N, C-alpha and C positions, 0 to 999 in steps of 0.2 A: 575927126579921127575916133572919138569915143567907140561909133559903130563900126571902125575898119580893124580898132588896136586896143585892145582892153589890158587890165591886171586887177586882180582882184587877190587880196591877202585872205585867207581862208584861216590860216591858225599860228598860233606861235606858241611854241614847246615852252610849256610853264616852266620844267626842268632845266633850259638851257637859253629859250631866245631865240632858236633857229624857225625859221619861216617856210612856211607851206604855202603857193598860191596858185594862181592859172593864168597863165596869159593867153587872152585871145586875138584869132589875125584870121584875116580871111581863109586859111588854106589849114584852120583848126586853131582846136586849143591843144596848151603845150603846159602840163603841171611845171611845178618847179617845187625845189632846186632841179635843177634841168644841167645836163652833161648834152653840149653839141657838137658831132664826130664835124670834121674837115673836110668837106669838098671842095678843096684850093679852087681848080680849075673844072668846076660844074662834075666833081663825080669824086668821094672817098677811094681813097687811091686801093687797088684791087678790091673793090666791093660793087657789086650793082645795085640801084635804086630798089630793087624788089627784095637783094638782103637785105639793108637797110631796115626795110619795112619791117624783114624775118624778125629780127634783135631787137625792133622796138624803138626805135631812132623817134625821136618826137619832131626835132628840128635838127637843121641837116647849116652848114655855113660854108659861104664861096667867098671868094675874093676878085676885088675890083680892079687890082693890080693887074694880076694876070691874067683876068678874059679881058678885060683893055688891050692886052697884046695880044691875047692868044685866045678864041676866033675872032673878037673884037664883038661889043656890044650891038652894034649894027645890025650884026647874022646873027645874033641870039633875038633881039628883041625882031627881027624878022620871023623867026620858029615861032615864035607868042610866048616871049620871057622865060626866062629860066626854069622856072615850071617846066613848062612841055618840053623844053630844049632836052634836059636831062630826065624827063619823067620821073620828077618825084615831086606829088603831088600834094605834103606836106609842105609847111613851114618852112623858109626860107630867111637866114643872115646873111648881109654883106660885111665884108669889112671895107672899110674905107680906101683902103690902099695905103694910106700912108704909110704906115711901117713897114713896106716892103719895098716902098721908095725908099728910106731911108738904108732898109738894110740889106737888100738888092741889087738898086741900079749899081751898075759900073762908077755912074761919077753922079752924085746928086748934086744943085745949088740952090738953097733955100734964100728966094725972098716975100716980100708982103705980100706978094700977088701970087705966090704959090710953091710948085718946085721945079726946077727944069732939071732932068734927068736922062740918061742912058738909059737902053732899053736892056735889062742883061742878056735877052736872046741874041737879038742882031746887033746890038750897038746905036742904036736908031733913037733921035733928039727927041725927048718926050716934053710935056711940060702937063702937071697935073695942080687942078688948084682947088680952091674949096667947091666953085660953082661947076666944076669942069667933072670932078667926083660927086655930085649930086645928079648929074645928066647922066652917067655914066650909072649909079646904081638904080635911079630913076627908071632908066632902060631896059637894063636887067631884069627891074620887076619882084624885088625881094619881097619879101613881108617886113626886113626891119632893114636897115639903113643904118650907118653909122657917119659920124660926121667925120671931115678930114681936122684932122690933126699932127701936134709932133712931140714925138715919142724921145722925150728924154734920153741918152746913156747912164749904165753905169758902169763906174761913178761918175760924179759929175759935179760940178762947182755950182752953188748957188745962185750964183748971177745967171749961169747957163740954164740951171733947172728956174729958175722966173721968167727968162725970154720966152720959152720954148712952153709955158704954163701961159702967159701972155699971148704969144701967136696963136697959139689952138685958142682960146676964146672969141679973142676977134675973128678969128677962121671960123669957129662957132655960129658967130654971127650972121656970117655970108654963107653960112650950111644953108641956116632956117628961113633967113628972107628966100635964098634960090630954091629951095625944097619946094615943090606944088602938087606932090602924086598924094591926095589922099587916103591911096587904101594902101601906104605905104607911112610907117613908123618913123620916125629919126631920133636916134637917141648921140645923145650929147657924149664927151669921153672926157673923164676926167685927168689931170694930169698935174705934176707938181715935183716927180721926181721923189725923192727919199726926204724929203723934209715935211714936215707935218705941219707946220704954219702956208706952204704952198699947199698943201693937198683940200687943207680946209679953207682955203680962198678960195681957190678951184670950185670945191661944192659949192659952195655959196652961187658963185659969180653962176655958173653951169644953173642952179636951179632958177634962176633968175629969170632964164631964159623958158622956163616949164616945157623941158626935152618929155615926151612920155616915159621914157628910163636911161638910165645913165651908165658907159664904159668905165670901170676902173682901167687905164693904158699905164703903161708903162712899169707893169711890172715884171716878174720872172724875166728878167733881162740880166741875170745874175748873179744878183742879192742874195746874202743868207735869207733861208724861210722866215727865220726868229723876226728879219728887220721886215720883211713882206707884212708879217701878221700885224708889226707892230703901226704899221701907216694903215692898214686894213681898221684896227683897235682905234684909232684917231680919227677917220675919217665916217666913217658908216654910221653912224648915230647923224651926223649931219644932213647924210642923204633923206630923204623925204618916203617914209613909211611906205606909199602906197604906190611907188613906183620901182619898175624892176632894175637891179645891181646886174652888171655883168662885168666880171673880171676877167679878163682880156688874158689870153695864151695859158690856159692854168690846166694841169692834166694829170697829175702825180693822185695818186688815191689819197696820201695823205693831206694832199693840198687842196681836195676837194672837201675834204671831210673839215679841215678849218677853215674854209672860205663860207662854207654851210653855216658852221658854228659861228659865224661874224655876220649872221645876216646876208650871203652872199645868193642870187638867184640863180645866175646862170652860167655857164664854164663853156671856154673851148681848147681845146689844145690837136694839135697832130703829133703829140706823142706816140698814141696808143698805136697807129698803126704804120709809125716814120720804127720803133723798136722790131716790130714784128715783121718788118724786112730782113731785119737781123739777127730772126731766130727767137726775139727774148718776147718771153710773156707776163703778162702782169697777173698777181693771184695776189688773195689775201695774204701772204706774208712778206711781199712786193716785188719780189722777177724770179723766174723760172726761165734759165737760160736752155731752151729746147734744143739747141744745137751743139751742146757739150754733152761727149762722152760718154756720161755718167747715165745718159737715158736711149741708148744704142739699144736695149734690151726691155726697155720700161714699160709695159703693157697698160699702163694708166692712163687716165684721160689728163689733160695737160692739169687739168684742176676737178678732183672729185666731186660731184654733185652739180657742176655747171651745168646750164641746161642750152647751149649754145648750140651749133653743129659740128664744131669741131671736136668739143669734147664729148658729146653723145653718138658719135660716129665714126670716131678716130682715136688712135694712142700717141704718146709721146714718141716710142720708138719709130712712128710709123710717118708720124711729121720730120720728126729728125731728121732721117732716109729724104725725104724728100728736099729737106731744106740743104744738107749735105751735097743732094743731086742737082744743086741748081736748079730745082722745078720751083713752078710760079704759086704753083699751089701752095706749096709750104708757106710762104709767106702771107698766101690769101687765108688758110686756115688759121690761123694763129690772130692776123688782123679782123677776123669773124671774133673770135675771143676772146681779142683784147675789146675792143667797141662795145660787147656783150656785157664785156666784166663790168665795167664804169655806167653802164647805163641802169644794169643791175643795179650794185652800188648808189647809185643814186635811187632808185625806189627804194631801198633797206632803208637808206636815211628819211625818205619822206615819210617812209610807213613809221618811223621812229619818232618824228617829230608829231605825227598826226596822232600817237600815244603818250606823247607828255617826257618819251624814254630817249631820248636823244643824247644824252651822258651818259646812261648804261650803255648805249650802244654802242659807241665814241668808244668808251672803255674797253669794250670785247673786241673792237677794230684793232684796239693797239695793243693788243697782249698777243695777237697773231702778229702785225705790220712789222718790218724790222726797217726803221729810220735808214737805219746804217748798212745795210743790205740792198737800199734799192735807190732810187736815179737821182744823181748828181744834178743841179739848180737848173744847168746850160743846158743839159737833157729835153729842160722840163720848157723850152721855148718854143 
């Protein structure tokens, strides 16, 4: 695994403790901390692979559940794997499908073997197990695969959280035994809901399995941000320093900043493109709803100084016109901006860490960012 995948911690910010590193994969190096745009069905919505390269995306995320149901991993494997299928020559991470099995399937039944569910597409009865999740992800050929886990809801009682965590641990062992692809890294996923002792127990157990990286699941599921930060504070010191940490499903700017402060290396979220389709742009102040009437005669870019195609070529007034006219290009342009905004935010954080000034940078960030006027937690799922 060392030849195909490795993580190097390059610097720890003297001012804050935030981390700067590099993930090395068979399809290229990834600077961390990094935001990973979500290409659930082998495409980032409204974007082409060429455009993802143009905005300097370093790694994309795709989803096992969705690709298994449509078009099927066998077809993708026949095409030469996910990289060739979607014409993306950079690194790819695949989600195990666990979260979608629980959240999207019409019905699901959890047993020790796995999860029996009905497809949200056509109601077909399906079964996903740790072993089948590994087989699907190996066929897809992503650089990083995720273990099949059980995500507890918020809120949930202690016994429910413990049961889900312990099953996640047993499934992690089965995933590791089933995973054979040497050019693909397999990350374990920490669970334990919102109980500090369970989270610590989960980290301690999973680290005995010596995964090359660790996902942090079961957060950003409706809880207050302060509670998420408390959980991170309690568990992060236990995760091995020289292993990448991936906070799953996080995508608002303030949560990215707070995650980096606490030593997180990787993030993903559909938020950027989801809200773009509603005409909402991510900006340093929080959000700008381009479709609002106040921008009908506003001939400035979405964000002054932004280097994305939307901001360097078009105005708020034009993009608002497209959105109001239900022209798909409007959603596309806001998606370009939102993705580039988050990627540039990570670039700024990496530079601040390198120069030992992350706390100063964070203070300047919050001088502009309106936490109250930004997104609710449920929009960050």
